[in-house]
C-alpha positions, 0 to 999 in steps of 0.5 A: 071112424064109425060110431054107434050111440046107445041110450042107456038112460036119460043121462047115460050113453054108450059110444061104440067106436070103430077105428079104421084099419088104415089108422090102426096100421099107421099107428103101429108103424109110428109106434115101431119107428119110435121104439126102434129109435129108443131101444138098443138091440145088440148087433144092430146100430141104433134105429136099424134093428129089423122090425120082425125082431122088434115084434118078437120082443116088444109086440105086447108093449107096442100094442098097449102104446097104440091103444093108449094113443088111439082111445083118447084121440078117437073118444074126443072125436066121437064126443064131438061127432055125437054132439054131447057134453060128457060129465064122466067117462067109463072106458074099459081097462086098456090092458083088456082091450084087444087090438090087431094091426091088420083089423079095425079097432073097436072099443066102447066108452060109457058116458054120463052126459050133461042135459040139453037145456031149452032156455026160456024166460030170462031176457026179452021178449020174456024177461024175468019180472021183479017186484021193486025193493024200495028200501032206503037208509033211514035217519034211525039206521044212520043214528045206529051207525053213528052209535056203532062208531061211538062204541068203537071209539069208546074209552075205559076210564076210572070211575068216580071215588066210591063207585060200586060195580054195576052191569056194563062195568069192566073189571080187571081180575086175578083169580086163583084156586085153592084145594085144602088151603093149598094153591091148585096148579093151573088154576091161576089167571091174572089181569083178566078183563071181564065185562060185568053182565056178559055172563061169560065164565072165567076158569069155568066160574060164573063171575057176575053175581059175585062182583056186582056191588063190589069196589076196586080192591075188594076180594071175593071167594067162590066155592066151586064143587066138582062132580066125581066124574070130573076128568081132573082126578085132583078135583073130582068129587071135591070143592075148590075155593077161588079167590077173586081179587078186583084189581081195577074197575073201569067204566066205558065212556062214549065220546060226544057226537061233535066235530072233534069226534069226526076228526078222531074218526078220520080226515073229516072236517065236521060231524056233518061230513062224517055222517054224510060219508057214513050214509053213502057207505050204508047206501052202497051196502044197501044197494048190494043187499037189494041186488043180492035179493033180486038175484036170489029171486032170479035164481029161484025163478030159473029153477022153477021154469026149467025142467030137465034130468040131472046127471047123478054124478054131478049131484053126488059131487056137490053133495060131497062138497056140502058134507066136506063144508059141514065137517070143516065147520066142525073143525073150526068149532073145535070138534075132532073130525073123525069123532064127528063122523062117528057121532053124526048120522052121516046118512041122515046128513046126506038125505037132508042135503041131497035136495040142496045139492040137486038145486045147486047143480041145476042152477049151475047148469042153467047159468052155464047154458046161458053163458054159452048162448050169450057167448060170455067168457072169462078173461085173464083180467076177470081172474085177476080181479076175482083173486084180488077181491078174494085176497082182500075178503080173506085178508091174506096177501095176493101172492099167497092166494095165487100160490094156494090156487096154483097148488090146487093145479088146473082143477082149482083154476077151472073151478075159479073160472066156472064160478066167475062165469056163473056170476057173469051169467047171473048178472046178465039175467039181472041186467035184462030183468024188468023191475015193476013200477 
């Protein structure tokens, strides 16, 4: 095989590949042999049709089959011979490629390549240096954590006789709207629990200021005017009167911090044991937070100390992924995706996120290069552990997540594998970093 590599730019190469005539002729022989085995030609037994007759009838189809077998095979050989890592490949349409049985076959593939990265300053003798993070779990933080537990175990109880509603109380309400003294369909809500002082609206009404100072069993009326432009024609330009019945008033009671409270929280013999368990959990969480902070610093240093051109295709792919995530957040927030696309300046969104897309691509390429140099790999056990972790994080069954990944095909599995490998690579740099002091 002959090959010529032409540089079309920092990240683009043209590979002109010539397949020897001997290889071309052999592929034609194999193609006609397979064709003869498959087709049925009247007057001839299976596999016994003269090749001249097959050539007369099927020459074009055989040429296309030979091209389809040669191009990917010799493209792969050319890439290995050139020592490049392609990102995207452009091969001319195969139907336009000409081939002859008695001549060398030549085709050109244009490839966008990954950069060659000269790794530096990520392990001894020049490891990354980190400032020590000396944060610890304080008694004040532990006390706040215990108060969170108390809040989680709080009870709503009836207040003492004569109690008037104050901020922080909970009220159970029944609301109904009336228009021209007639009940308004769709405006009734019964048994609604509302926290006074939360500023939350109920049926679009501000409740708090109307129930403060009231007592259980009281009824208040709230007049709610609607603008003429309101989409509900029944109330547009009119005032609806809502009656709000305070069915019950509840006050939140926090449990005492004692041994009985500890027993209510789980298999703890005493409050001291519960506090020690909580401190241990908080220390583990803080350790993870400190480690994440260190790794963020490492990523920043790797970006700052490595300089190379980025494949535009990878940047575009990452940018599209960021845009998709943005639109998914819109959907989760209740926005309609098409209308969001219409109202948002998509061009501006792309401009604002291009630098971030480029940064992510750069980080990914650096970590990939480190993984390759350090011969880091992803085992089946790594994949299983990550799937198990994701299933727990997403709170879905392990088998369901496996089905989702499998439904995405090989691309989903490779994406998961690449993410695990990048994390392994970053962890390698972190373990080789030096914390000052």
